[in-house]
DSSP file (Angstrom, degrees, kcal/mol; ACC not computed):
  #  RESIDUE AA STRUCTURE BP1 BP2  ACC     N-H-->O    O-->H-N    N-H-->O    O-->H-N    TCO  KAPPA ALPHA  PHI   PSI    X-CA   Y-CA   Z-CA
    1    1 A M              0   0    0      0, 0.0     3,-0.1     0, 0.0     5,-0.1   0.000 360.0 360.0 360.0 155.0    0.0    0.0    0.0
    2    2 A H    >   -     0   0    0      1,-0.1     3,-1.9     2,-0.1     5,-0.3  -0.438 360.0 -78.4 -82.2 158.3    1.1    3.6   -0.6
    3    3 A P  T 3  S+     0   0    0      0, 0.0    -1,-0.1     0, 0.0     0, 0.0  -0.258 119.6  23.7 -55.3 138.6    2.0    5.9    2.3
    4    4 A G  T 3  S+     0   0    0     -3,-0.1    -2,-0.1     1,-0.0     0, 0.0   0.458  85.2 119.2  85.9   1.0   -1.0    7.3    4.1
    5    5 A S  S <  S-     0   0    0     -3,-1.9    -3,-0.0     1,-0.1    -1,-0.0   0.743  81.2-119.2 -72.7 -21.0   -3.2    4.4    3.0
    6    6 A G  S    S+     0   0    0     -4,-0.2    -1,-0.1    38,-0.1     0, 0.0   0.393  95.6  86.5  98.7  -3.7   -3.9    3.4    6.5
    7    7 A F    >   +     0   0    0     -5,-0.3     3,-1.9     2,-0.1     2,-0.0   0.548  49.0 126.2-106.2  -9.6   -2.4   -0.1    6.2
    8    8 A E  T 3  S-     0   0    0      1,-0.3     3,-0.1    -6,-0.2    -6,-0.0  -0.283  93.4 -10.3 -57.1 123.4    1.3    0.6    6.9
    9    9 A G  T 3  S+     0   0    0      1,-0.2     2,-0.3    -2,-0.0    -1,-0.3   0.402 102.0 134.1  72.2  -4.9    2.4   -1.8    9.7
   10   10 A D    <   -     0   0    0     -3,-1.9     2,-0.5     2,-0.0    -1,-0.2  -0.617  37.1-166.1 -80.9 134.6   -1.2   -2.9   10.4
   11   11 A I        +     0   0    0     -2,-0.3     2,-0.3    -3,-0.1    44,-0.1  -0.986  21.3 149.3-119.9 126.6   -1.8   -6.6   10.7
   12   12 A F        -     0   0    0     -2,-0.5     2,-0.4    42,-0.1    44,-0.2  -0.987  44.9-109.6-151.4 158.0   -5.3   -7.9   10.6
   13   13 A E  E     -a   56   0A   0     42,-2.7    44,-2.9    -2,-0.3     2,-0.6  -0.741  26.7-152.0 -89.5 135.5   -7.2  -11.0    9.5
   14   14 A L  E     -a   57   0A   0     -2,-0.4     2,-0.4    42,-0.2    44,-0.2  -0.946  12.6-169.7-111.1 119.6   -9.3  -10.7    6.4
   15   15 A G  E     -a   58   0A   0     42,-3.1    44,-2.9    -2,-0.6     2,-0.4  -0.865   3.1-159.7-109.4 143.4  -12.3  -13.0    6.3
   16   16 A L  E     +a   59   0A   0     -2,-0.4     2,-0.3    42,-0.2    44,-0.2  -0.972  18.8 174.2-124.3 135.9  -14.4  -13.5    3.2
   17   17 A A  E     +a   60   0A   0     42,-2.5    44,-2.0    -2,-0.4     2,-0.4  -0.740  24.4 177.6-134.9  84.3  -18.0  -14.9    2.9
   18   18 A L        -     0   0    0     -2,-0.3    44,-0.1    42,-0.2    42,-0.1  -0.743  32.1-117.0-100.3 134.5  -18.8  -14.5   -0.7
   19   19 A A        -     0   0    0     -2,-0.4     3,-0.2     1,-0.1    43,-0.1  -0.389  25.6-125.1 -62.3 141.8  -22.0  -15.5   -2.4
   20   20 A P  S    S+     0   0    0      0, 0.0     2,-0.3     0, 0.0    -1,-0.1   0.816  94.6  14.8 -63.0 -29.8  -21.3  -18.2   -5.0
   21   21 A A        -     0   0    0     42,-0.0    42,-0.1     2,-0.0    -2,-0.0  -0.897  68.5-169.0-150.0 115.6  -23.1  -16.2   -7.7
   22   22 A L        -     0   0    0     -2,-0.3    46,-0.1    -3,-0.2     3,-0.1  -0.785  31.4-109.3 -99.3 147.9  -24.0  -12.6   -7.6
   23   23 A P        -     0   0    0      0, 0.0     2,-0.1     0, 0.0   114,-0.1  -0.370  41.7 -96.4 -69.0 155.7  -26.3  -11.0  -10.1
   24   24 A S        -     0   0    0    117,-0.3   112,-3.3   112,-0.2     2,-0.3  -0.423  40.7-164.3 -69.0 147.3  -24.8   -8.6  -12.6
   25   25 A V  B     -E  135   0B   0    110,-0.2     2,-0.9    -2,-0.1   110,-0.1  -0.932  23.4-121.0-128.6 155.7  -25.1   -4.9  -11.8
   26   26 A Q        +     0   0    0    108,-0.6     2,-0.3    -2,-0.3   115,-0.0  -0.861  60.8 125.7 -99.4 106.7  -24.6   -1.9  -14.0
   27   27 A A        -     0   0    0     -2,-0.9     2,-0.7   106,-0.1    -2,-0.1  -0.988  68.2 -98.5-156.9 153.3  -21.8    0.1  -12.4
   28   28 A A    >>  -     0   0    0     -2,-0.3     4,-2.2     1,-0.2     3,-0.5  -0.690  32.9-149.5 -76.3 114.5  -18.4    1.6  -13.2
   29   29 A S  H 3> S+     0   0    0     -2,-0.7     4,-2.5     1,-0.3    -1,-0.2   0.849  94.1  54.7 -59.4 -36.8  -16.0   -1.0  -11.8
   30   30 A V  H 3> S+     0   0    0      1,-0.2     4,-1.9     2,-0.2    -1,-0.3   0.888 109.5  48.0 -64.3 -37.9  -13.3    1.6  -11.0
   31   31 A E  H <> S+     0   0    0     -3,-0.5     4,-1.9     2,-0.2    -2,-0.2   0.905 111.9  48.0 -70.4 -41.0  -15.8    3.6   -8.9
   32   32 A V  H  X S+     0   0    0     -4,-2.2     4,-2.4     1,-0.2    -2,-0.2   0.888 110.2  53.6 -66.0 -37.4  -17.0    0.5   -7.0
   33   33 A Q  H  X S+     0   0    0     -4,-2.5     4,-2.8    -5,-0.2     5,-0.2   0.908 105.9  53.2 -60.8 -41.5  -13.4   -0.4   -6.4
   34   34 A Q  H  X S+     0   0    0     -4,-1.9     4,-2.4     1,-0.2    -2,-0.2   0.896 108.4  50.0 -60.6 -40.8  -12.9    3.1   -5.0
   35   35 A V  H  X S+     0   0    0     -4,-1.9     4,-2.5     2,-0.2    -2,-0.2   0.944 112.0  47.6 -62.0 -48.2  -15.8    2.5   -2.6
   36   36 A L  H  X S+     0   0    0     -4,-2.4     4,-2.4     1,-0.2    -2,-0.2   0.925 112.6  48.2 -60.8 -46.2  -14.4   -0.8   -1.5
   37   37 A V  H  X S+     0   0    0     -4,-2.8     4,-2.6     1,-0.2     5,-0.2   0.922 112.2  49.4 -61.6 -44.3  -10.8    0.5   -1.0
   38   38 A N  H  X S+     0   0    0     -4,-2.4     4,-2.5    -5,-0.2    -1,-0.2   0.928 112.3  47.1 -62.2 -44.8  -12.2    3.5    1.0
   39   39 A L  H  X S+     0   0    0     -4,-2.5     4,-2.1     1,-0.2    -1,-0.2   0.874 113.0  49.4 -66.4 -36.3  -14.3    1.3    3.3
   40   40 A L  H  X S+     0   0    0     -4,-2.4     4,-2.5    -5,-0.2    -2,-0.2   0.903 110.8  49.3 -68.8 -41.2  -11.4   -1.1    3.8
   41   41 A I  H  X S+     0   0    0     -4,-2.6     4,-2.6     2,-0.2     5,-0.2   0.937 112.0  49.0 -61.8 -46.0   -9.0    1.7    4.7
   42   42 A N  H  X S+     0   0    0     -4,-2.5     4,-2.1    -5,-0.2    -2,-0.2   0.902 110.4  51.4 -60.0 -40.8  -11.6    3.1    7.2
   43   43 A A  H  X S+     0   0    0     -4,-2.1     4,-0.8     2,-0.2    -1,-0.2   0.923 111.2  47.0 -63.1 -44.1  -12.1   -0.4    8.7
   44   44 A A  H >< S+     0   0    0     -4,-2.5     3,-0.8     1,-0.2    -2,-0.2   0.916 113.2  48.7 -63.7 -42.8   -8.3   -0.8    9.2
   45   45 A Q  H >< S+     0   0    0     -4,-2.6     3,-1.4     1,-0.2    -1,-0.2   0.834 104.2  60.2 -66.9 -31.8   -8.0    2.6   10.7
   46   46 A A  H 3< S+     0   0    0     -4,-2.1    31,-0.9     1,-0.3     3,-0.3   0.729 103.7  52.1 -67.3 -20.6  -10.9    2.0   13.0
   47   47 A M  T X< S+     0   0    0     -3,-0.8     3,-1.8    -4,-0.8    -1,-0.3   0.236  72.6 112.5-100.3  13.8   -9.0   -0.9   14.6
   48   48 A K  T <  S+     0   0    0     -3,-1.4    -1,-0.2     1,-0.3    -2,-0.1   0.849  86.4  37.3 -54.6 -37.3   -5.8    1.1   15.3
   49   49 A N  T 3  S+     0   0    0     -3,-0.3     2,-0.3    -4,-0.2    -1,-0.3   0.269  94.4 106.9-100.7  10.6   -6.4    0.7   19.0
   50   50 A T  S <  S-     0   0    0     -3,-1.8     5,-0.1     1,-0.1    26,-0.1  -0.704  83.4-100.2 -87.3 139.9   -7.7   -2.8   18.9
   51   51 A S    >>  -     0   0    0     -2,-0.3     3,-2.0     1,-0.1     4,-0.6  -0.302  34.8-114.5 -60.1 145.0   -5.4   -5.5   20.2
   52   52 A R  G >4 S+     0   0    0      1,-0.3     3,-1.2     2,-0.2    -1,-0.1   0.825 112.5  56.9 -52.6 -40.6   -3.7   -7.3   17.3
   53   53 A E  G 34 S+     0   0    0      1,-0.3    -1,-0.3   -41,-0.1    -2,-0.1   0.688 109.5  47.1 -69.6 -15.7   -5.4  -10.7   17.9
   54   54 A L  G <4 S+     0   0    0     -3,-2.0     2,-1.0    -7,-0.1    -1,-0.3   0.452  79.4 115.1-102.2  -2.1   -8.8   -9.1   17.6
   55   55 A R    <<  +     0   0    0     -3,-1.2   -42,-2.7    -4,-0.6     2,-0.4  -0.575  40.7 151.6 -75.0 105.1   -8.2   -7.1   14.4
   56   56 A Q  E     -a   13   0A   0     -2,-1.0    19,-0.4   -44,-0.2     2,-0.4  -0.999  29.9-167.5-138.1 137.9  -10.5   -8.7   11.9
   57   57 A I  E     -a   14   0A   0    -44,-2.9   -42,-3.1    -2,-0.4     2,-0.5  -0.992  12.3-164.7-120.8 133.0  -12.2   -7.3    8.8
   58   58 A R  E     -aB  15  73A   0     15,-2.2    15,-2.6    -2,-0.4     2,-0.5  -0.974   4.5-163.1-122.4 129.9  -14.9   -9.5    7.2
   59   59 A I  E     +aB  16  72A   0    -44,-2.9   -42,-2.5    -2,-0.5     2,-0.4  -0.952  13.7 179.5-111.7 126.3  -16.3   -8.9    3.7
   60   60 A E  E     -aB  17  71A   0     11,-2.8    11,-2.8    -2,-0.5     2,-0.4  -0.946   9.0-167.7-124.7 146.5  -19.6  -10.6    2.9
   61   61 A T  E     + B   0  70A   0    -44,-2.0     2,-0.3    -2,-0.4     9,-0.2  -0.979  17.1 151.4-128.8 147.9  -21.6  -10.5   -0.3
   62   62 A H  E     - B   0  69A   0      7,-1.9     7,-3.2    -2,-0.4     2,-0.3  -0.967  25.0-140.4-160.0 172.3  -25.2  -11.7   -0.9
   63   63 A H  E     + B   0  68A   0     -2,-0.3     2,-0.3     5,-0.2     5,-0.2  -0.978  30.6 128.6-141.9 155.1  -28.2  -11.0   -3.1
   64   64 A G  E >   + B   0  67A   0      3,-1.9     3,-1.2    -2,-0.3    -2,-0.1  -0.839  58.4  39.1 168.8 158.0  -31.9  -10.7   -2.7
   65   65 A E  T 3  S-     0   0    0      1,-0.3     3,-0.1    -2,-0.3    70,-0.1   0.829 129.9 -57.7  54.3  34.9  -34.8   -8.4   -3.5
   66   66 A G  T 3  S+     0   0    0      1,-0.2    69,-2.9    68,-0.1     2,-0.3   0.736 115.5 103.9  74.1  23.1  -33.3   -7.6   -6.8
   67   67 A R  E <   -BC  64 134A   0     -3,-1.2    -3,-1.9    67,-0.3     2,-0.5  -0.966  62.1-139.6-137.4 151.2  -30.0   -6.2   -5.3
   68   68 A A  E     -BC  63 133A   0     65,-2.7    65,-2.5    -2,-0.3     2,-0.4  -0.945  30.1-162.2-105.5 133.3  -26.4   -7.3   -4.9
   69   69 A T  E     -BC  62 132A   0     -7,-3.2    -7,-1.9    -2,-0.5     2,-0.4  -0.940  15.3-166.0-125.5 139.1  -25.0   -6.3   -1.5
   70   70 A V  E     -BC  61 131A   0     61,-2.8    61,-2.5    -2,-0.4     2,-0.4  -0.976  10.3-170.6-119.2 135.3  -21.5   -6.0    0.0
   71   71 A R  E     -BC  60 130A   0    -11,-2.8   -11,-2.8    -2,-0.4     2,-0.5  -0.994   4.9-168.1-130.8 130.9  -21.0   -5.7    3.7
   72   72 A I  E     -BC  59 129A   0     57,-3.1    57,-2.5    -2,-0.4     2,-0.4  -0.978   7.7-170.8-121.3 123.8  -17.7   -4.9    5.4
   73   73 A R  E     -BC  58 128A   0    -15,-2.6   -15,-2.2    -2,-0.5     2,-0.3  -0.934   2.4-172.6-117.1 136.7  -17.3   -5.4    9.2
   74   74 A D        -     0   0    0     53,-2.7    53,-0.2    -2,-0.4   -17,-0.2  -0.732  26.4-135.2-114.7 171.6  -14.5   -4.2   11.4
   75   75 A H        +     0   0    0    -19,-0.4    51,-0.2    -2,-0.3   -18,-0.1  -0.251  65.1 118.4-118.0  41.6  -13.7   -4.9   15.1
   76   76 A G  S    S-     0   0    0     51,-0.1    50,-0.6    49,-0.1   -29,-0.2   0.171  85.5 -68.9 -87.1-151.7  -12.9   -1.4   16.0
   77   77 A C        -     0   0    0    -31,-0.9   -30,-0.1     1,-0.3     2,-0.1   0.500  69.8-130.5 -85.9  -4.5  -14.5    1.0   18.5
   78   78 A G        -     0   0    0    -32,-0.1     2,-0.5    47,-0.1    -1,-0.3  -0.275  30.6 -67.7  82.2-175.2  -17.7    1.4   16.5
   79   79 A I        -     0   0    0     47,-0.3     5,-0.1    -3,-0.1    42,-0.1  -0.967  47.7-112.7-119.8 128.5  -19.4    4.7   15.6
   80   80 A S    >>  -     0   0    0     -2,-0.5     3,-2.2     1,-0.1     4,-1.0  -0.357  28.4-122.3 -61.5 138.7  -20.9    6.9   18.3
   81   81 A P  G >4 S+     0   0    0      0, 0.0     3,-0.5     0, 0.0     4,-0.5   0.824 110.4  57.4 -54.4 -35.7  -24.7    7.0   17.8
   82   82 A E  G 34 S+     0   0    0      1,-0.2     3,-0.1     2,-0.1    -2,-0.1   0.681 108.3  48.4 -71.0 -14.4  -24.8   10.8   17.5
   83   83 A R  G X> S+     0   0    0     -3,-2.2     3,-1.8     1,-0.1     4,-1.5   0.625  86.3  86.2 -96.6 -16.5  -22.4   10.5   14.5
   84   84 A L  T << S+     0   0    0     -4,-1.0     4,-0.2    -3,-0.5    35,-0.2   0.843  90.7  48.4 -56.2 -36.1  -24.1    7.8   12.6
   85   85 A N  T 34 S+     0   0    0     -4,-0.5    -1,-0.3     1,-0.2    -2,-0.1   0.590 116.6  43.4 -80.5  -9.0  -26.4   10.3   10.8
   86   86 A S  T X4 S+     0   0    0     -3,-1.8     3,-2.3     1,-0.1    -2,-0.2   0.612  82.5  91.1-109.5 -15.9  -23.5   12.6    9.8
   87   87 A I  T 3< S+     0   0    0     -4,-1.5    16,-0.2     1,-0.3    17,-0.2   0.700  88.0  51.2 -65.3 -19.5  -20.7   10.4    8.6
   88   88 A F  T 3  S+     0   0    0     -4,-0.2    -1,-0.3    15,-0.1    19,-0.1   0.435  86.7 108.2 -93.7   1.1  -21.7   10.5    5.0
   89   89 A N  S X  S-     0   0    0     -3,-2.3     3,-1.6     1,-0.1    15,-0.2  -0.548  82.2 -99.0 -76.9 141.5  -21.9   14.3    4.9
   90   90 A P  T 3  S+     0   0    0      0, 0.0    11,-0.2     0, 0.0    -1,-0.1  -0.316 105.4  12.4 -58.6 141.4  -19.2   16.2    3.0
   91   91 A F  T 3  S+     0   0    0      9,-1.8     2,-0.6     1,-0.2    10,-0.2   0.528  91.1 131.6  68.7  10.2  -16.4   17.5    5.2
   92   92 A Y    <   +     0   0    0     -3,-1.6     2,-0.3     8,-0.9    -1,-0.2  -0.833  29.1 155.4 -91.6 123.6  -17.5   15.5    8.2
   93   93 A T        -     0   0    0     -2,-0.6    -6,-0.0    -3,-0.1     3,-0.0  -0.991  42.1-167.6-146.0 152.8  -14.5   13.8    9.8
   94   94 A T        +     0   0    0     -2,-0.3     2,-0.3    -7,-0.1    -1,-0.1   0.330  68.8  98.6-113.1  -0.2  -13.4   12.4   13.1
   95   95 A K  S >  S-     0   0    0      1,-0.1     3,-1.0     2,-0.0    -2,-0.0  -0.702  73.5-135.4 -93.7 140.0   -9.8   11.9   11.9
   96   96 A Q  T 3  S+     0   0    0     -2,-0.3    -1,-0.1     1,-0.3    -3,-0.0   0.878 108.1  29.4 -60.1 -39.1   -7.2   14.5   12.8
   97   97 A S  T 3  S+     0   0    0     -3,-0.0    -1,-0.3     2,-0.0     2,-0.1   0.226  97.6 120.4-106.4  14.6   -5.8   14.6    9.2
   98   98 A G    <   -     0   0    0     -3,-1.0    -5,-0.1     1,-0.1     0, 0.0  -0.451  51.7-155.6 -82.2 152.7   -9.0   13.7    7.4
   99   99 A L        -     0   0    0     -2,-0.1    -1,-0.1    -7,-0.1    -8,-0.1   0.623  35.4-127.1 -95.4 -18.4  -10.8   15.8    4.8
  100  100 A G  S    S+     0   0    0     -9,-0.1    -9,-1.8   -10,-0.1    -8,-0.9   0.771  82.2 103.9  77.2  25.8  -14.2   14.3    5.4
  101  101 A M     >  +     0   0    0    -11,-0.2     4,-2.7   -10,-0.2     5,-0.2   0.650  52.2  81.1-110.7 -20.4  -14.7   13.5    1.8
  102  102 A G  H  > S+     0   0    0      1,-0.2     4,-2.1     2,-0.2     5,-0.1   0.929 100.1  35.6 -56.5 -54.7  -14.2    9.7    1.6
  103  103 A L  H  > S+     0   0    0    -16,-0.2     4,-2.5     2,-0.2    -1,-0.2   0.832 115.6  56.4 -72.2 -30.6  -17.6    8.5    2.8
  104  104 A A  H  > S+     0   0    0    -15,-0.2     4,-2.2     2,-0.2    -1,-0.2   0.910 109.5  46.5 -64.1 -40.7  -19.4   11.4    1.0
  105  105 A I  H  X S+     0   0    0     -4,-2.7     4,-2.7     2,-0.2    -2,-0.2   0.906 110.1  53.7 -67.2 -41.3  -17.8   10.2   -2.2
  106  106 A C  H  X S+     0   0    0     -4,-2.1     4,-2.6    -5,-0.2     5,-0.2   0.936 110.1  47.2 -56.8 -46.7  -18.7    6.6   -1.5
  107  107 A R  H  X S+     0   0    0     -4,-2.5     4,-2.8     1,-0.2     5,-0.3   0.922 111.1  50.9 -62.9 -43.3  -22.3    7.7   -1.0
  108  108 A R  H  X S+     0   0    0     -4,-2.2     4,-2.0     1,-0.2    -1,-0.2   0.921 112.3  47.2 -60.6 -43.9  -22.3    9.7   -4.2
  109  109 A I  H  X S+     0   0    0     -4,-2.7     4,-0.9     2,-0.2    -2,-0.2   0.951 115.3  43.9 -63.0 -50.4  -20.9    6.8   -6.2
  110  110 A I  H ><>S+     0   0    0     -4,-2.6     5,-2.6     1,-0.2     3,-0.8   0.926 116.0  46.6 -64.4 -45.1  -23.3    4.2   -4.9
  111  111 A E  H ><5S+     0   0    0     -4,-2.8     3,-1.8     1,-0.2    -1,-0.2   0.837 105.2  60.9 -67.2 -31.7  -26.4    6.5   -5.2
  112  112 A A  H 3<5S+     0   0    0     -4,-2.0    -1,-0.2    -5,-0.3    -2,-0.2   0.750 105.3  49.7 -65.5 -22.2  -25.4    7.5   -8.7
  113  113 A H  T <<5S-     0   0    0     -4,-0.9    -1,-0.3    -3,-0.8    -2,-0.2   0.175 127.6 -99.9-100.0  16.2  -25.7    3.8   -9.6
  114  114 A G  T < 5S+     0   0    0     -3,-1.8    -3,-0.2     1,-0.2    -2,-0.1   0.659  84.7 122.4  79.5  15.9  -29.2    3.5   -8.0
  115  115 A G      < -     0   0    0     -5,-2.6     2,-0.3    -6,-0.2    -1,-0.2  -0.324  53.8-127.8-104.8-174.1  -27.8    2.0   -4.8
  116  116 A H  E     -D  132   0A   0     16,-1.7    16,-2.4    -2,-0.1     2,-0.4  -0.967  13.3-166.0-134.3 148.0  -27.8    2.6   -1.1
  117  117 A I  E     +D  131   0A   0     -2,-0.3     2,-0.3    14,-0.2    14,-0.2  -0.992  13.9 169.0-133.8 143.8  -25.1    2.7    1.5
  118  118 A K  E     -D  130   0A   0     12,-2.5    12,-2.4    -2,-0.4     2,-0.4  -0.982  22.1-144.1-150.7 161.4  -25.4    2.6    5.3
  119  119 A A  E     +D  129   0A   0     -2,-0.3     2,-0.3    10,-0.2    10,-0.2  -0.975  22.2 168.7-127.2 142.0  -23.3    2.3    8.4
  120  120 A E  E     -D  128   0A   0      8,-2.4     8,-2.9    -2,-0.4     2,-0.3  -0.977  34.3-111.4-146.3 157.4  -24.3    0.5   11.6
  121  121 A N  E     -D  127   0A   0     -2,-0.3     6,-0.3     6,-0.2     5,-0.1  -0.720  32.1-125.8 -87.3 142.9  -22.7   -0.6   14.8
  122  122 A H    >   -     0   0    0      4,-2.3     3,-2.2    -2,-0.3    -1,-0.0  -0.722  14.9-128.7 -87.1 138.6  -22.4   -4.3   15.4
  123  123 A P  T 3  S+     0   0    0      0, 0.0    -1,-0.1     0, 0.0     3,-0.1   0.782 109.9  50.8 -58.0 -27.6  -23.9   -5.6   18.7
  124  124 A D  T 3  S-     0   0    0      1,-0.3     2,-0.1    -3,-0.0    -2,-0.0   0.324 128.3 -80.9 -92.9   8.5  -20.7   -7.4   19.5
  125  125 A G  S <  S+     0   0    0     -3,-2.2    -1,-0.3     1,-0.3   -48,-0.1  -0.185  90.6  56.6 109.2 157.2  -18.5   -4.3   18.8
  126  126 A G  S    S-     0   0    0    -50,-0.6    -4,-2.3   -51,-0.2     2,-0.3  -0.255  75.4 -92.4  79.1-172.2  -17.1   -2.6   15.8
  127  127 A A  E     - D   0 121A   0     -6,-0.3   -53,-2.7   -53,-0.2     2,-0.4  -0.893  22.5-148.1-135.3 163.2  -19.1   -1.3   12.9
  128  128 A F  E     -CD  73 120A   0     -8,-2.9    -8,-2.4    -2,-0.3     2,-0.4  -1.000   3.3-160.5-136.9 144.7  -20.2   -2.5    9.5
  129  129 A F  E     -CD  72 119A   0    -57,-2.5   -57,-3.1    -2,-0.4     2,-0.4  -0.942  14.6-176.9-115.5 138.2  -20.8   -0.7    6.3
  130  130 A S  E     -CD  71 118A   0    -12,-2.4   -12,-2.5    -2,-0.4     2,-0.4  -0.993   8.3-175.5-137.0 146.8  -23.0   -2.1    3.6
  131  131 A F  E     -CD  70 117A   0    -61,-2.5   -61,-2.8    -2,-0.4     2,-0.4  -0.992   5.6-163.8-137.3 149.6  -23.9   -1.0    0.1
  132  132 A S  E     -CD  69 116A   0    -16,-2.4   -16,-1.7    -2,-0.4   -63,-0.2  -0.968   1.6-162.7-132.6 148.7  -26.3   -2.5   -2.4
  133  133 A L  E     -C   68   0A   0    -65,-2.5   -65,-2.7    -2,-0.4   -18,-0.1  -0.967  34.1 -98.5-128.1 144.7  -26.7   -2.0   -6.1
  134  134 A P  E     -C   67   0A   0      0, 0.0  -108,-0.6     0, 0.0   -67,-0.3  -0.393  38.9-124.0 -65.1 135.4  -29.7   -2.9   -8.2
  135  135 A A  B     -E   25   0B   0    -69,-2.9  -110,-0.2  -110,-0.1     2,-0.2  -0.522  23.3-116.2 -77.1 144.6  -29.3   -6.2  -10.1
  136  136 A L        -     0   0    0   -112,-3.3     2,-0.3    -2,-0.2  -112,-0.2  -0.502  33.6-166.4 -75.1 150.3  -29.7   -6.2  -13.8
  137  137 A S    >   +     0   0    0     -2,-0.2     3,-0.8  -114,-0.1     4,-0.1  -0.907  45.2  14.9-133.9 165.1  -32.6   -8.2  -15.2
  138  138 A G  G >  S-     0   0    0     -2,-0.3     3,-1.4     1,-0.2     4,-0.3  -0.359 123.3 -19.7  71.8-152.4  -33.6   -9.4  -18.7
  139  139 A P  G >  S+     0   0    0      0, 0.0     3,-1.2     0, 0.0    -1,-0.2   0.773 132.2  65.3 -63.1 -26.8  -31.1   -9.4  -21.6
  140  140 A E  G <  S+     0   0    0     -3,-0.8    -2,-0.2     1,-0.2    -4,-0.1   0.789  91.6  64.4 -66.1 -26.5  -28.8   -6.8  -19.8
  141  141 A A  G <         0   0    0     -3,-1.4  -117,-0.3     1,-0.2    -1,-0.2   0.619 360.0 360.0 -74.8 -12.0  -28.1   -9.4  -17.0
  142  142 A E    <         0   0    0     -3,-1.2    -1,-0.2    -4,-0.3    -2,-0.2   0.455 360.0 360.0 -97.8 360.0  -26.3  -11.7  -19.4
């Protein structure tokens, strides 16, 4: 990773639970990749003060109700409830050196493709972010 990415010196376990077959979606792959990278960097940074043996990021995919969904969970400190409604706003940051644009850009990308993105705290600690995109149907899906 490049300097400032949030991964330097960080050690964490990455778990995957990927659906065997996701429906096709119409989205710019580079933009969806940007969303994934941003969410993974945020997850790693959220676990900075978590003991090494508990640092885990889990990526899950699934589909249903005409959507493909990606969910990323960290085992960090979670998000304070009063901040949950603000974290996707432009220029909102809790990081000393943050610009507050990463999650705002993620939301813009996902919503521009007809999708939804949300953040929640996990009952066992940490947070998870999920986004879903509408599945293609008919001839476009092939």
